[in-house]
C-alpha positions as CSV (number, residue, x, y, z in Angstrom):
1,M,-1.5,48.3,55.7
2,T,-0.5,45.1,53.8
3,L,2.0,45.0,51.0
4,T,-0.8,45.0,48.5
5,D,-2.8,47.9,50.1
6,F,-3.0,50.9,47.8
7,A,-4.9,54.0,48.8
8,L,-5.7,55.2,45.3
9,V,-4.9,54.2,41.7
10,V,-5.8,56.6,38.9
11,H,-6.0,55.2,35.4
12,A,-5.5,58.0,32.7
13,T,-6.9,56.9,29.4
14,H,-9.0,57.9,26.4
15,E,-11.3,55.0,27.1
16,A,-12.4,56.2,30.6
17,G,-16.1,56.6,29.6
18,V,-16.6,53.9,27.0
19,K,-14.7,50.9,25.8
20,V,-13.3,51.6,22.3
21,G,-10.5,49.1,21.8
22,G,-7.7,47.2,23.4
23,I,-7.1,49.5,26.4
24,G,-10.8,49.3,27.2
25,A,-10.6,45.5,27.2
26,V,-7.6,45.8,29.6
27,L,-9.5,48.0,32.0
28,D,-12.4,45.6,31.9
29,G,-10.0,42.8,32.8
30,L,-8.0,44.6,35.5
31,L,-10.7,46.5,37.3
32,S,-13.2,43.7,37.5
33,Q,-10.8,41.3,39.3
34,P,-11.5,40.6,43.0
35,A,-7.7,40.6,43.7
36,Y,-7.4,44.1,42.3
37,N,-10.4,45.4,44.3
38,R,-9.1,43.8,47.5
39,A,-5.7,45.5,47.0
40,V,-6.8,48.9,45.7
41,R,-9.1,50.9,48.1
42,R,-10.1,53.5,45.5
43,T,-9.9,53.6,41.7
44,L,-10.5,56.6,39.5
45,V,-10.6,56.4,35.7
46,A,-10.0,59.7,34.0
47,G,-9.9,61.1,30.5
48,P,-11.5,63.3,27.9
49,F,-15.0,63.0,26.4
50,N,-17.0,64.7,23.7
51,P,-20.6,65.6,24.8
52,W,-21.4,66.7,21.3
53,D,-20.8,63.3,19.8
54,R,-24.2,61.7,19.8
55,L,-22.9,58.1,19.3
56,E,-20.3,58.5,22.1
57,M,-23.0,59.7,24.5
58,E,-25.4,57.0,23.6
59,R,-22.7,54.4,24.3
60,L,-21.7,56.2,27.6
61,Y,-25.3,56.0,28.9
62,A,-26.2,52.6,27.4
63,P,-27.3,50.3,30.2
64,R,-24.7,47.7,29.5
65,N,-21.9,50.3,30.0
66,G,-23.0,50.7,33.6
67,F,-22.3,54.4,33.9
68,K,-24.2,56.5,36.5
69,A,-23.7,60.3,36.5
70,R,-23.2,61.9,39.9
71,Y,-22.0,65.3,38.9
72,S,-22.9,67.2,35.8
73,A,-23.6,70.9,36.2
74,H,-24.7,71.1,32.6
75,D,-27.4,68.5,33.2
76,G,-28.2,69.5,36.8
77,F,-26.8,66.4,38.5
78,Y,-25.3,67.1,42.0
79,D,-25.3,63.7,43.7
80,V,-22.0,64.5,45.5
81,P,-21.2,66.2,48.8
82,P,-21.7,70.0,48.6
83,D,-18.0,70.8,49.1
84,V,-17.1,68.4,46.2
85,A,-19.7,70.0,44.0
86,R,-18.3,73.4,44.7
87,A,-14.8,72.3,44.0
88,L,-15.7,70.7,40.7
89,T,-17.7,73.8,39.7
90,Q,-14.7,75.9,40.4
91,V,-12.6,73.7,38.1
92,E,-15.2,74.1,35.3
93,L,-15.3,77.9,35.7
94,G,-11.6,78.4,36.2
95,Y,-10.6,76.3,33.2
96,R,-13.7,76.9,31.0
97,V,-14.3,73.1,30.6
98,R,-17.2,70.8,31.2
99,L,-16.9,68.0,33.8
100,L,-18.8,64.8,34.1
101,Y,-18.2,62.7,37.2
102,G,-19.9,59.4,38.1
103,T,-19.3,55.6,38.5
104,R,-19.1,52.8,36.0
105,R,-19.4,49.1,36.4
106,F,-16.5,46.8,35.6
107,G,-17.7,43.3,36.1
108,D,-19.1,43.1,39.6
109,A,-17.1,46.1,40.7
110,E,-18.0,49.8,40.4
111,H,-15.3,52.5,40.0
112,E,-15.3,56.3,39.8
113,I,-15.1,58.0,36.4
114,L,-14.0,61.6,35.7
115,L,-14.5,62.9,32.2
116,V,-13.5,66.3,30.9
117,D,-14.6,68.1,27.7
118,P,-11.6,70.4,26.9
119,R,-12.8,71.8,23.6
120,G,-13.4,75.3,24.9
121,A,-10.6,75.3,27.5
122,D,-8.7,78.4,28.5
123,P,-5.5,78.1,26.4
124,A,-3.4,79.7,29.2
125,A,-3.5,76.5,31.3
126,A,-2.4,74.3,28.4
127,N,0.4,76.8,27.6
128,G,1.6,76.6,31.1
129,L,1.8,72.8,30.8
130,K,3.5,73.0,27.5
131,Y,6.2,75.3,29.0
132,H,6.6,72.7,31.8
133,L,7.0,69.9,29.3
134,W,9.7,71.8,27.5
135,E,11.5,72.7,30.7
136,R,11.2,69.3,32.4
137,Y,11.1,66.8,29.6
138,G,12.5,68.6,26.5
139,I,9.2,68.3,24.6
140,D,8.8,71.2,22.1
141,S,5.1,71.6,21.7
142,T,5.5,74.2,19.0
143,R,6.2,71.3,16.6
144,Y,2.8,69.7,17.3
145,E,0.3,72.5,18.1
146,W,-1.3,72.3,14.7
147,L,-2.4,68.7,15.5
148,D,-5.9,68.3,17.0
149,E,-5.1,65.0,18.6
150,Y,-2.1,66.5,20.5
151,N,-4.0,69.6,21.6
152,L,-7.0,67.5,22.8
153,Y,-4.9,65.7,25.4
154,L,-2.8,68.7,26.4
155,N,-5.9,70.8,26.8
156,A,-7.6,68.1,28.9
157,A,-4.6,67.4,31.2
158,E,-4.6,70.5,33.5
159,P,-8.4,70.6,34.3
160,T,-8.4,66.8,34.7
161,A,-5.6,67.1,37.2
162,A,-7.5,69.8,39.0
163,G,-10.6,67.7,39.0
164,L,-8.7,64.8,40.5
165,A,-7.3,67.1,43.2
166,A,-10.8,68.2,44.1
167,L,-12.1,64.7,44.3
168,V,-9.3,63.4,46.5
169,D,-9.1,66.5,48.6
170,G,-5.5,67.3,47.5
171,A,-4.0,64.5,49.6
172,E,-0.5,65.1,50.7
173,P,2.2,62.4,51.4
174,D,2.0,61.3,55.0
175,S,5.1,61.6,57.2
176,G,7.7,59.0,56.9
177,Q,6.4,57.2,53.9
178,A,4.8,58.5,50.7
179,Q,1.1,57.8,50.3
180,R,0.5,54.7,48.3
181,A,-1.2,56.3,45.4
182,A,-0.3,55.8,41.8
183,I,-1.4,57.4,38.5
184,I,-1.1,55.0,35.5
185,A,-0.8,56.6,32.1
186,H,-2.2,54.1,29.6
187,E,-0.2,54.7,26.5
188,W,0.9,58.2,25.3
189,L,-2.7,59.5,25.7
190,G,-2.5,59.3,29.4
191,L,0.9,60.9,29.8
192,P,-0.1,64.6,29.7
193,L,-2.4,63.9,32.7
194,A,0.4,62.1,34.6
195,F,2.9,64.9,33.9
196,S,0.3,67.5,35.0
197,A,-0.5,65.7,38.2
198,A,3.2,65.3,39.0
199,R,3.7,69.0,38.3
200,H,1.0,70.3,40.6
201,Q,1.2,67.6,43.4
202,P,4.8,66.4,43.5
203,G,5.2,63.3,45.6
204,V,1.5,62.5,45.9
205,Y,1.5,60.0,43.1
206,R,3.9,57.4,41.8
207,T,3.6,57.7,38.0
208,V,3.5,54.6,35.8
209,F,3.7,54.5,32.0
210,Y,1.7,51.5,30.9
211,A,3.0,50.7,27.4
212,H,0.3,49.0,25.3
213,E,2.6,49.4,22.3
214,T,5.6,51.5,21.3
215,A,4.1,54.3,19.3
216,S,7.5,55.2,17.7
217,V,7.8,51.7,16.3
218,R,4.4,51.1,14.9
219,P,4.8,53.4,11.8
220,L,8.3,52.0,11.1
221,V,6.7,48.6,10.8
222,E,3.5,49.5,9.1
223,F,4.7,52.0,6.5
224,H,7.7,50.1,5.2
225,P,7.1,47.2,2.7
226,G,9.5,45.0,4.7
227,H,7.1,45.3,7.7
228,D,8.0,43.0,10.7
229,T,10.4,41.0,8.7
230,R,12.7,44.0,8.3
231,F,12.1,45.8,11.5
232,Y,12.7,43.1,14.1
233,N,15.8,41.8,12.3
234,V,17.2,45.3,12.2
235,M,16.4,45.9,15.9
236,V,18.2,42.8,17.0
237,A,21.3,43.6,14.9
238,A,21.3,47.2,16.0
239,R,21.1,46.4,19.7
240,Q,24.0,44.0,19.3
241,Q,26.0,46.9,18.2
242,G,24.8,49.2,21.0
243,R,22.8,51.4,18.7
244,F,19.3,52.8,19.3
245,L,16.3,53.6,17.2
246,E,17.2,57.1,16.1
247,D,20.8,56.0,15.3
248,V,19.4,53.6,12.7
249,F,16.1,55.2,11.5
250,G,17.0,58.9,12.0
251,S,15.3,61.6,14.1
252,Q,11.7,60.9,15.1
253,R,11.3,64.2,16.9
254,G,8.7,65.4,14.4
255,F,6.4,62.7,15.7
256,F,4.6,63.9,18.8
257,K,3.9,60.4,20.1
258,H,7.6,59.7,20.0
259,A,8.3,62.8,22.0
260,L,5.8,61.9,24.7
261,V,6.8,58.3,25.0
262,S,10.5,59.2,25.1
263,A,9.7,61.4,28.1
264,A,7.9,58.5,29.8
265,A,11.3,57.0,30.6
266,Q,11.2,59.5,33.5
267,C,8.1,58.0,35.1
268,D,8.5,56.2,38.4
269,G,7.6,52.9,36.8
270,V,7.1,51.3,33.3
271,F,4.8,48.5,32.5
272,A,4.8,46.7,29.1
273,V,2.2,44.3,27.7
274,G,4.6,42.1,25.8
275,D,8.2,40.9,25.5
276,L,8.7,42.7,22.2
277,V,7.4,45.9,23.7
278,V,10.1,45.7,26.4
279,D,12.7,45.2,23.6
280,E,11.3,48.1,21.6
281,L,11.3,50.4,24.5
282,R,14.9,49.6,25.3
283,F,15.8,50.1,21.7
284,L,14.0,53.5,21.8
285,S,16.6,55.3,23.9
286,P,19.4,54.8,26.4
287,A,17.0,56.2,29.1
288,F,14.7,53.3,28.6
289,A,17.5,50.8,28.2
290,A,18.7,51.7,31.7
291,R,15.2,51.2,33.3
292,P,13.6,48.2,34.8
293,I,10.5,47.4,32.8
294,A,7.8,45.2,34.3
295,L,6.1,42.7,32.1
296,V,2.3,43.0,32.7
297,Y,0.7,40.9,30.0
298,N,-3.0,41.2,29.0
299,G,-5.2,38.5,30.2
300,A,-7.3,36.2,28.0
301,P,-11.0,35.7,28.6
302,A,-11.3,32.2,30.0
303,Q,-14.9,31.0,30.0
304,A,-15.7,27.3,30.2
305,V,-17.6,25.9,27.2
306,S,-18.9,22.4,27.0
307,L,-18.4,20.3,23.9
308,T,-22.2,20.3,23.3
309,E,-22.3,24.1,23.4
310,R,-19.3,24.2,21.1
311,F,-20.9,22.0,18.5
312,A,-24.2,23.9,18.7
313,S,-22.4,27.2,18.0
314,K,-20.4,25.7,15.1
315,Q,-23.6,24.3,13.6
316,R,-25.2,27.8,13.6
317,L,-22.1,29.2,11.9
318,Q,-22.3,26.3,9.3
319,R,-25.9,27.0,8.8
320,Y,-25.2,30.6,8.1
321,A,-22.5,29.6,5.6
322,E,-25.0,27.3,3.9
323,N,-27.5,30.1,3.6
324,L,-24.9,32.3,2.0
325,Y,-23.3,29.8,-0.4
326,G,-25.9,27.0,-0.9
327,F,-23.7,24.2,0.5
328,R,-22.5,23.0,3.9
329,L,-18.9,23.6,4.9
330,S,-16.8,21.3,7.0
331,W,-14.7,23.9,8.9
332,V,-15.4,27.3,10.3
333,F,-12.5,29.8,10.5
334,T,-12.8,33.3,11.9
335,H,-10.9,36.5,12.2
336,V,-12.4,39.2,14.4
337,T,-10.3,42.3,14.1
338,R,-10.0,46.0,13.3
339,L,-9.5,46.7,9.6
340,V,-6.1,48.3,9.7
341,Q,-2.7,47.6,8.1
342,S,-1.1,46.1,11.1
343,K,-3.5,43.1,11.1
344,A,-2.0,41.9,7.8
345,L,-5.1,40.3,6.4
346,W,-3.3,39.4,3.3
347,R,-1.5,36.7,5.3
348,D,-4.8,35.0,6.1
349,V,-5.4,34.9,2.3
350,R,-1.9,33.4,1.7
351,V,-2.6,30.6,4.3
352,M,-6.0,30.0,2.9
353,E,-4.6,29.6,-0.6
354,E,-2.4,26.8,0.8
355,L,-5.2,25.3,2.8
356,D,-7.6,25.3,-0.1
357,G,-5.7,22.6,-2.0
358,L,-5.0,20.5,1.2
359,L,-8.6,20.5,2.2
360,A,-9.8,19.7,-1.4
361,A,-7.5,16.7,-1.4
362,R,-9.3,15.5,1.7
363,G,-12.8,16.2,0.4
364,E,-13.3,18.9,3.0
365,T,-14.5,22.5,2.8
366,A,-14.1,25.6,4.9
367,I,-15.3,29.2,5.3
368,L,-13.4,32.1,6.8
369,Y,-15.6,34.7,8.4
370,L,-13.7,38.0,8.4
371,L,-15.6,40.1,10.9
372,S,-14.0,43.6,10.4
373,S,-15.1,47.1,9.6
374,S,-13.5,50.4,8.7
375,I,-16.5,52.0,10.5
376,P,-16.3,50.8,14.2
377,S,-20.0,51.4,14.8
378,G,-20.9,49.4,11.7
379,R,-23.8,50.1,9.3
380,R,-27.4,50.9,9.9
381,A,-29.3,47.6,10.3
382,E,-31.9,48.7,7.7
383,D,-29.2,49.4,5.1
384,V,-27.7,45.9,5.7
385,M,-31.2,44.3,5.2
386,R,-31.7,46.2,2.0
387,W,-28.2,45.3,0.6
388,E,-28.8,41.7,1.5
389,A,-32.0,41.7,-0.5
390,Q,-30.6,43.7,-3.4
391,Y,-27.3,42.0,-4.1
392,G,-26.6,39.3,-1.5
393,W,-24.5,41.2,1.2
394,P,-22.1,40.0,2.7
395,V,-21.1,37.7,-0.1
396,A,-21.3,40.6,-2.5
397,H,-20.4,44.2,-1.7
398,R,-20.6,47.6,-3.4
399,A,-18.5,50.7,-2.9
400,D,-20.9,53.4,-4.1
401,N,-23.7,53.2,-1.5
402,G,-22.0,53.3,1.9
403,D,-21.4,49.5,2.0
404,L,-17.7,49.5,1.6
405,A,-15.4,52.2,3.1
406,G,-11.7,52.8,3.4
407,L,-9.6,49.6,3.4
408,E,-12.7,47.5,3.0
409,V,-12.6,48.2,-0.8
410,E,-9.2,46.7,-1.5
411,T,-9.8,43.9,1.1
412,F,-13.0,42.8,-0.6
413,Q,-11.4,43.0,-4.0
414,A,-8.6,40.6,-2.8
415,L,-11.2,38.3,-1.3
416,A,-13.3,38.3,-4.5
417,R,-10.2,37.2,-6.4
418,Y,-9.6,34.4,-3.9
419,N,-13.2,33.2,-4.0
420,D,-13.2,33.1,-7.8
421,S,-10.4,30.6,-7.9
422,A,-10.8,28.6,-4.7
423,Q,-11.9,25.0,-4.9
424,A,-12.9,24.1,-1.3
425,S,-13.2,27.3,0.6
426,R,-14.7,30.8,0.8
427,I,-13.8,34.0,2.6
428,V,-16.6,36.4,3.4
429,L,-16.2,40.0,4.7
430,V,-18.8,40.8,7.3
431,N,-18.2,44.6,7.7
432,Q,-20.8,45.1,10.3
433,F,-20.7,45.8,14.1
434,G,-22.7,43.0,15.8
435,W,-23.2,39.4,15.0
436,S,-27.0,38.7,15.0
437,R,-29.9,38.5,12.6
438,D,-31.1,42.0,13.5
439,R,-27.7,43.5,12.6
440,C,-26.5,41.1,9.8
441,G,-29.6,40.1,7.8
442,L,-32.2,37.5,7.5
443,R,-29.9,34.7,6.3
444,M,-28.2,34.6,9.7
445,P,-29.9,32.1,12.0
446,A,-32.3,33.8,14.4
447,E,-30.6,32.3,17.5
448,M,-27.1,33.4,16.4
449,S,-25.1,35.6,18.8
450,F,-21.5,36.9,19.0
451,A,-20.7,34.1,21.5
452,D,-21.1,31.7,18.6
453,I,-18.1,33.3,16.8
454,R,-15.9,32.6,19.8
455,N,-17.4,29.2,20.8
456,G,-17.9,27.6,17.4
457,S,-14.8,28.6,15.5
458,D,-12.4,25.9,14.5
459,L,-9.6,28.4,13.9
460,E,-9.0,32.1,14.7
461,F,-6.4,33.9,12.6
462,G,-4.2,36.7,14.0
463,Q,-1.0,37.0,11.9
464,S,-0.3,40.7,12.5
465,I,2.8,42.6,11.5
466,Y,2.6,44.7,14.6
467,E,0.7,43.3,17.6
468,P,1.9,44.4,21.1
469,F,-0.3,41.7,22.7
470,G,-3.4,40.5,20.8
471,I,-6.2,39.6,23.1
472,G,-8.6,38.9,20.2
473,Q,-6.4,36.2,18.7
474,I,-6.7,33.9,21.7
475,E,-10.3,34.7,22.8
476,P,-11.6,31.4,21.3
477,L,-8.7,29.3,22.9
478,S,-10.7,28.1,25.9
479,A,-13.5,26.9,23.5
480,G,-11.2,24.5,21.8
481,A,-10.2,26.6,18.7
482,L,-6.8,26.5,17.0
483,C,-5.2,30.0,17.3
484,C,-3.0,30.9,14.4
485,L,-0.6,33.7,15.5
486,S,2.4,35.5,14.0
487,N,5.4,35.3,16.2
488,V,5.4,39.1,16.8
489,C,2.1,38.9,18.7
490,G,2.9,39.9,22.3
491,C,0.7,37.1,23.7
492,V,3.2,34.5,22.4
493,G,5.6,35.3,25.2
494,F,2.8,34.7,27.8
495,I,1.7,31.5,26.0
496,S,5.3,30.3,26.0
497,K,5.8,31.0,29.8
498,A,2.5,29.1,30.4
499,G,3.8,26.1,28.4
500,G,1.3,26.6,25.6
501,L,3.6,26.6,22.6
502,A,4.0,22.8,22.8
503,L,0.2,22.3,22.6
504,P,-1.5,21.7,19.3
505,N,-4.0,24.6,20.0
506,I,-1.3,27.2,19.1
507,V,-0.2,27.4,15.5
508,L,2.8,29.8,15.3
509,A,3.6,31.5,12.0
510,D,7.1,32.9,11.9
511,Y,7.4,35.7,9.5
512,V,10.6,37.1,11.0
513,T,13.3,34.4,11.1
514,L,15.2,34.7,7.9
515,P,16.4,31.8,5.8
516,P,20.0,30.7,6.6
517,R,21.6,32.6,3.7
518,Y,20.2,35.9,5.0
519,Q,21.0,35.5,8.7
520,S,24.5,36.8,8.5
521,R,23.6,40.0,6.6
522,S,25.0,43.3,7.8
523,L,22.8,46.0,9.4
524,S,22.7,48.0,6.2
525,E,21.6,44.9,4.2
526,L,18.9,44.1,6.8
527,L,17.6,47.7,6.4
528,G,17.3,46.9,2.7
529,L,14.9,44.0,3.2
530,G,11.7,44.9,1.3
531,Q,8.5,43.4,-0.1
532,W,10.2,40.9,-2.3
533,Q,12.1,39.3,0.5
534,R,9.1,39.4,2.7
535,D,6.9,37.9,0.0
536,V,9.3,34.9,-0.3
537,L,9.3,34.3,3.5
538,E,5.5,34.7,3.7
539,A,5.1,32.1,0.9
540,I,7.3,29.6,2.8
541,T,5.6,30.3,6.1
542,A,2.1,30.2,4.7
543,R,2.8,26.7,3.3
544,A,4.2,25.4,6.6
545,T,1.4,27.0,8.6
546,A,-1.3,25.5,6.4
547,Q,0.2,22.1,6.8
548,K,0.1,22.5,10.6
549,I,-3.5,23.6,10.6
550,V,-4.8,20.8,8.4
551,S,-3.0,18.2,10.5
552,R,-4.4,19.6,13.8
553,L,-8.1,20.2,12.9
554,P,-10.1,17.8,15.0
555,R,-11.8,15.1,12.9
556,D,-13.5,13.2,15.7
557,E,-15.0,13.8,19.0
558,H,-12.0,12.7,20.9
559,A,-9.7,15.2,19.2
560,A,-12.2,18.0,19.6
561,R,-12.6,17.2,23.3
562,S,-8.8,17.1,23.7
563,L,-8.4,20.6,22.1
564,L,-11.2,21.9,24.3
565,E,-9.7,20.6,27.5
566,Q,-6.2,21.7,26.7
567,G,-7.4,25.1,25.5
568,D,-9.4,25.6,28.6
569,E,-6.4,24.7,30.9
570,L,-4.1,27.0,28.9
571,G,-6.7,29.8,29.0
572,Q,-6.8,29.6,32.8
573,R,-3.1,30.1,32.9
574,L,-3.4,33.1,30.7
575,S,-6.4,34.6,32.6
576,W,-6.8,38.0,34.2
577,P,-6.6,36.7,37.7
578,V,-3.1,35.4,36.9
579,V,-2.1,38.8,35.4
580,V,-3.5,40.8,38.3
581,E,-2.0,38.6,41.1
582,D,1.3,37.7,39.6
583,M,2.2,40.8,37.5
584,F,0.1,43.9,37.9
585,L,0.0,44.1,41.7
586,P,3.6,43.1,42.2
587,G,4.6,45.7,39.7
588,L,2.8,48.4,41.6
589,E,4.3,47.1,44.9
590,R,7.8,47.5,43.6
591,L,7.1,51.3,43.0
592,F,6.8,51.8,46.7
593,R,9.6,49.6,47.9
594,G,12.4,51.6,46.3
């Protein structure tokens, strides 16, 4: 056995079956790496699923998802040894759940998947776990039992743990040294399974809480008008006084995610995806403050792109803009993101307002493609085709026919106001999943693909108010794009360690550092920071950010090649192989040394 030889790693996550968001991207990055697969002999990814959700099942069995069912009593699949089939069937009958077991591709690798539908589960098992959570971790489930989301993961935990035991034959620690097996809880959603496994098989697994954010902090940032400007200044001042989150913001015990994450301080190990997540966890409680926390950044996709390919992608994006607006635009900016408060899309508009005049003075023009939707699966292609013909979607939108939904309404209203007054630029909301003619209408070039968004963009925005890491913000980096990031993005720490902040490719927008006259404020005064103070700081920062952007945009082939080469080199230093070999595997190894 080598120092990097692990018998089994279980990943507990809500994205076990299909990739939904950031954690799915992390699993793709980790589990596909040759170094991971050399070090980990067996990987199991486990979590709940909903067999009654037609879209989820279509995505699960879609060829590109690479899932193969090996056991499903409901569907008559028994491609497992008879003793394993019997054990899984006993779990289904005993817990009144439905199991689906199989394998799924992650890059060139294939790993085991265990999915559990707990919607009809015997409540006695969940009640036993809830009592254990109260007795062992002080979690009072009676506060949260009315919440479907809480119940889903509590109900799934016990049968999933039993299914794992059936699949791994209830392995026991060997004599002298604990078996090198770990269960990794990805965010709060994976914690009930980790707690259940530790309850029923004590000593078999080392448990790890993998913090992709700090769930207690997100609402404190998002729901206060001072946003990141207020919270991070308060956090620094409070920690200097030895105070913790509940000392400053009051009890958070009514928030079930806070209760679960607080209990995660008792896991054997803690991983965090960014420097600020480490700071937030240590601010959360004295228990976390006393724990070593391993930084395990997310990796950035690093794919070599030639300058010829880059220019071809940009030309397709320019041609689409010309089809939409009737004139050719000099620069192509993009923001590919979820449409949620934390992404702070108003900051993109603020920077564009400053850029508009600077570009006009140079005789240049720009388009910002905002590719974002309140409906993750997007719209039916036939609806988009009809809207394009009727009223010019996506330049125009309507809110009475299924086109705009949720935050899209106010987002489009803000963009329409911007476009009415802008001289040299336009912002277009493409609220559709997919980036191709068959999904986005006949004005999109026939040869367009999503790769063009990443390869042809001159600038990717990502100025979030809460962003534990931010993979999407730096995806176009290796293709030579400028990446405009707020300084609370977790990837900034990784970029800094890789020497990237000195490069022109990274445009850092600081919405947290206060003007000198505010820096000596007391904690109570910092708590009073609100929208007015944030608006002032955002206006100052947007102006400075726009000036950086306009000075760094590549206006000749030499400058474009330089950005491409530097971006590619930096991307390699931020890649998944680096994360796996230098952070993830050493973090796992430390669990078994102590």
